[in-house]
Every structure is written in structure tokens, then in C-alpha cells.
C-alpha positions in Angstrom: 125.1 -40.1 -5.9 123.5 -37.2 -4.1 125.2 -35.7 -1.1 123.7 -33.1 0.9 124.6 -30.6 3.9 122.5 -28.7 6.6 122.0 -25.0 5.6 123.6 -22.7 7.4 120.8 -20.6 8.1 118.0 -23.3 9.1 119.8 -26.5 10.1 116.2 -28.5 9.5 117.3 -27.6 5.7 119.0 -29.9 3.7 120.9 -28.5 1.0 122.5 -31.1 -1.7 125.2 -30.4 -4.4 124.4 -32.9 -7.1 120.5 -31.8 -7.9 119.1 -28.8 -8.5 118.6 -26.6 -5.3 114.9 -26.5 -5.8 114.5 -30.2 -5.3 116.4 -29.8 -1.7 114.6 -27.2 -0.3 111.5 -27.9 1.6 110.9 -24.6 2.8 110.0 -21.2 1.2 111.0 -17.7 2.4 109.8 -14.4 1.9 112.3 -11.6 0.7 111.5 -9.8 4.1 113.0 -13.2 5.7 116.3 -12.3 4.3 117.5 -9.9 6.8 116.1 -12.3 10.3 118.0 -14.9 8.4 121.3 -13.2 7.5 121.8 -11.9 11.3 120.8 -14.9 13.0 123.4 -17.2 10.7 126.2 -14.2 11.1 125.7 -14.1 15.1 125.9 -17.9 15.6 129.1 -18.0 13.4 130.2 -14.9 15.7 130.8 -12.6 12.6 131.2 -9.0 12.7 128.9 -7.2 9.6 132.5 -5.8 8.4 134.3 -9.4 8.5 131.2 -10.4 6.4 131.5 -7.7 4.1 134.7 -8.6 3.5 134.5 -12.4 3.3 131.2 -12.3 0.6 132.5 -8.8 -1.2 128.8 -7.1 0.1 129.5 -3.6 1.5 129.4 -3.3 5.6 126.1 -0.6 4.7 124.5 -3.0 2.6 124.5 -6.1 4.8 123.5 -3.7 7.7 120.3 -2.0 5.6 119.4 -5.5 4.7 119.7 -7.2 8.4 117.1 -4.2 8.9 114.8 -5.3 6.5 115.9 -3.4 3.2 116.0 -6.0 -0.1 119.6 -5.7 -1.8 120.1 -5.4 -5.3 120.0 -8.4 -7.2 123.7 -8.9 -7.3 124.0 -8.8 -3.8 120.9 -11.0 -3.0 122.6 -13.4 -5.0 125.9 -13.3 -2.7 123.9 -13.1 0.5 121.8 -16.4 -0.2 125.2 -18.0 -1.6 126.4 -17.7 1.9 123.6 -18.7 3.8 123.4 -22.0 1.9 119.8 -21.2 0.3 118.6 -21.2 -3.3 117.8 -17.7 -4.4 114.5 -19.0 -5.8 113.6 -20.4 -2.3 112.7 -16.6 -1.9 110.5 -16.6 -4.6 106.6 -16.4 -3.8 103.4 -16.8 -6.1 102.0 -13.4 -7.1 98.8 -14.5 -5.3 100.9 -14.9 -2.2 102.7 -11.8 -2.8 100.2 -9.2 -2.0 100.6 -7.6 1.3 97.9 -5.4 3.1 98.3 -2.1 4.8 98.6 -3.5 8.2 101.1 -6.3 7.3 103.1 -3.5 5.5 103.0 -1.6 8.6 103.8 -4.6 10.9 107.1 -4.9 9.0 108.3 -1.8 9.8 107.4 -2.1 13.3 109.8 -5.5 13.4 112.6 -3.8 11.6 112.8 -0.8 14.1 116.1 -1.1 16.3 114.3 1.0 19.2 111.3 -1.4 19.7 111.8 -5.2 21.6 110.1 -8.0 19.1 106.9 -8.2 22.2 106.7 -4.2 21.6 106.5 -4.5 17.5 103.7 -6.7 18.0 101.8 -5.3 20.3 101.8 -2.1 18.1 100.9 -4.1 14.9 98.1 -5.8 16.9 96.7 -2.5 17.5 97.0 -1.4 14.0 95.6 -4.7 12.6 92.5 -3.9 14.9 91.7 -0.2 14.1 92.4 -0.9 10.2 89.9 -3.9 10.5 87.4 -1.4 12.2 87.5 1.6 10.3 88.3 -0.2 6.5 84.8 -0.9 4.8 84.7 -3.2 1.7 85.2 -1.3 -1.0 84.6 -2.2 -4.9 88.2 -2.4 -6.6 90.1 1.0 -7.4 91.8 1.1 -11.1 94.9 2.8 -9.7 97.5 4.3 -12.8 101.1 5.6 -12.1 102.3 7.8 -14.5 106.0 9.3 -14.6 106.3 13.3 -15.1 108.2 14.0 -18.1 108.8 17.6 -19.7 106.7 16.2 -22.8 103.6 15.9 -20.5 102.6 19.5 -20.5 100.1 21.0 -18.1 97.1 21.1 -21.2 97.8 17.4 -21.5 98.0 16.7 -18.0 94.3 18.7 -17.9 92.8 16.6 -20.8 94.2 13.2 -19.4 92.4 14.2 -15.5 89.3 14.9 -17.9 89.1 11.6 -19.8 90.0 9.7 -16.3 87.0 11.4 -14.5 84.5 10.4 -17.3 85.9 6.8 -17.2 85.7 6.8 -13.9 82.0 8.0 -14.0 81.3 5.8 -16.5 82.2 2.7 -14.1 80.8 3.6 -11.2 77.2 4.3 -13.4 77.9 0.7 -14.7 78.6 -0.9 -11.0 75.6 1.1 -9.9 73.3 -0.3 -12.4 74.9 -4.1 -12.2 74.4 -3.7 -8.7 
């Protein structure tokens, strides 16, 4: 027999106690939703950040950062979503849904800015989106490589590697022109 209760963070979600959490959640969240969910629920329960920190054994500073849009480490994430009554996999997003373009990233930062009211953040985000879309041209995908520096990566090796990458880029551009 299944027993269920309302999710503390979102009353329209039922969380069961006898089946897997995934079966009981009909809503998916982005990780960016964690801070607003935490803040809303904490305020509904009239708890201070310090009280909540003591209750769930997550530091005051970490909770404050999460409410401002930062992503906690896995251990603290688990404690927070447990307190919210949500399964952690409700925050998993498929790879194709995860890509965030530049205006979305900027909008997320604007929304977490404590100096901006929500309507102000949205106005700035809309302006950024409009400017960005008008200036960006459709480009072919670019191959990006990130290398961590190391003591063993000498200047000569870096120069040789840059030459190889430059040659690869030239060949790829030539192939793209020939194919178009």
C-alpha cells in the first residue's frame, strides 16, 4: 500500500513513502531552481538560515550561497533536497536539455542579484537577449579544447601544439569550404 504526502517545497507534488521517488515526482527541476525552492520553503516555515543550517547540518554560508544561485556540493545537495522532500533525481536533466546559451546564463545571474528586483532583472535579461540575437551570426560549430597547465608542458611543447592545432583548423576550414 502506498502512502504519500505533499512535497514541502511544492504542494502540488505528491511524494510517496513506499515506492521509488522517481515514480512519485511529476515535475522536473533545473538545478537553478534549487535556491528559489529552498528560500520559498524556508520562509514559508519562518526559519532563519541559521536555524535551517543547524537543522540539516549544512553551513549558514552554504545555504546562503545556494539561495543566491550557487550549486552546492553533492553531500550538501542531498541534505537540502531531503529537507525539501524532493528526490535528488528530480534535478537531473537530459544532456540535450542542459545546454545553456549565453543570454540564459546572463539572465540566471541577473535573477540572483540581490540588488535587482525580479522585474528589473527580467527587463535587463530581455534587452541582453535582443542585443545578443541581433549581433550573433550563424556560425559553424567550433572545436574547443581546454588544457590544464602543468610543469611538464614546456613552452616548446606549447608552440608545437599550437602549430598542430593551427594546421588542423586550416584543414577543417578548407574542408568546410569545399563541402559548402
